[in-house]
VOKEBA-285380 format. One record per residue (C-alpha): residue in one letter; chain; x, y, z. Coordinates in nm, 3 decimals. Each point is the difference from the previous one (the first is absolute). Layout:
VOKEBA-285380
SITE  residuo  cadena        x        y        z
SITE        A       A        X        Y        Z
...
END
This chain:
VOKEBA-285380
SITE  residuo  cadena        x        y        z
SITE        X       A   -3.236   -3.530    0.937
SITE        X       A    0.348   -0.016    0.155
SITE        X       A    0.143   -0.045   -0.332
SITE        X       A   -0.169    0.300   -0.132
SITE        X       A    0.102    0.212    0.249
SITE        X       A    0.368   -0.106   -0.041
SITE        X       A   -0.026    0.040   -0.359
SITE        X       A   -0.156    0.371    0.069
SITE        X       A    0.314    0.065    0.229
SITE        X       A    0.250   -0.125   -0.226
SITE        X       A   -0.143    0.208   -0.279
SITE        X       A    0.007    0.319    0.232
SITE        X       A    0.369   -0.088    0.074
SITE        X       A    0.088   -0.012   -0.355
SITE        X       A   -0.165    0.327   -0.074
SITE        X       A    0.166    0.167    0.285
SITE        X       A    0.352   -0.165   -0.104
SITE        X       A   -0.063    0.155   -0.367
SITE        X       A   -0.065    0.345    0.158
SITE        X       A    0.292   -0.012    0.200
SITE        X       A    0.213   -0.099   -0.279
SITE        X       A   -0.131    0.274   -0.195
SITE        X       A    0.085    0.250    0.277
SITE        X       A    0.355   -0.137    0.025
SITE        X       A    0.031    0.079   -0.379
SITE        X       A   -0.135    0.357    0.061
SITE        X       A    0.238    0.060    0.291
SITE        X       A    0.326   -0.147   -0.207
SITE        X       A   -0.108    0.263   -0.282
SITE        X       A   -0.042    0.279    0.249
SITE        X       A    0.343   -0.076    0.147
SITE        X       A    0.134    0.005   -0.347
SITE        X       A   -0.167    0.329   -0.077
SITE        X       A    0.090    0.162    0.339
SITE        X       A    0.370   -0.081   -0.074
SITE        X       A   -0.019    0.143   -0.354
SITE        X       A   -0.122    0.308    0.161
SITE        X       A    0.242    0.024    0.254
SITE        X       A    0.318   -0.043   -0.252
SITE        X       A   -0.173    0.276   -0.215
SITE        X       A   -0.013    0.230    0.270
SITE        X       A    0.363   -0.048    0.141
SITE        X       A    0.090    0.065   -0.355
SITE        X       A   -0.208    0.340   -0.004
SITE        X       A    0.171    0.072    0.334
SITE        X       A    0.369   -0.083   -0.155
SITE        X       A   -0.071    0.250   -0.261
SITE        X       A   -0.126    0.242    0.231
SITE        X       A    0.339   -0.024    0.210
SITE        X       A    0.200    0.065   -0.340
SITE        X       A   -0.190    0.292   -0.078
SITE        X       A    0.016    0.156    0.334
SITE        X       A    0.360   -0.045    0.016
SITE        X       A    0.043    0.158   -0.350
SITE        X       A   -0.212    0.293    0.105
SITE        X       A    0.228    0.038    0.303
SITE        X       A    0.322    0.001   -0.216
SITE        X       A   -0.166    0.280   -0.228
SITE        X       A   -0.100    0.189    0.279
SITE        X       A    0.370    0.017    0.136
SITE        X       A    0.149    0.056   -0.353
SITE        X       A   -0.229    0.292   -0.018
SITE        X       A    0.069    0.139    0.345
SITE        X       A   -0.356   -0.034    0.098
SITE        X       A    0.058   -0.149    0.314
SITE        X       A    0.287    0.009    0.249
SITE        X       A    0.252   -0.295   -0.040
END
């Protein structure tokens, strides 16, 4: 009887270990994807900053704003 209980506990622990391993893999994938999104967003911000600077320069050249 005690051996059956021990075997059952070991089986349950193996299942839990496998589930935790799957969660670790999923978290690593989420980290990679989040980093990729952050890098892409940083690129968009850089482009918007450049466009903003160009618009300001155009406005100044056309005397649309006070320099």
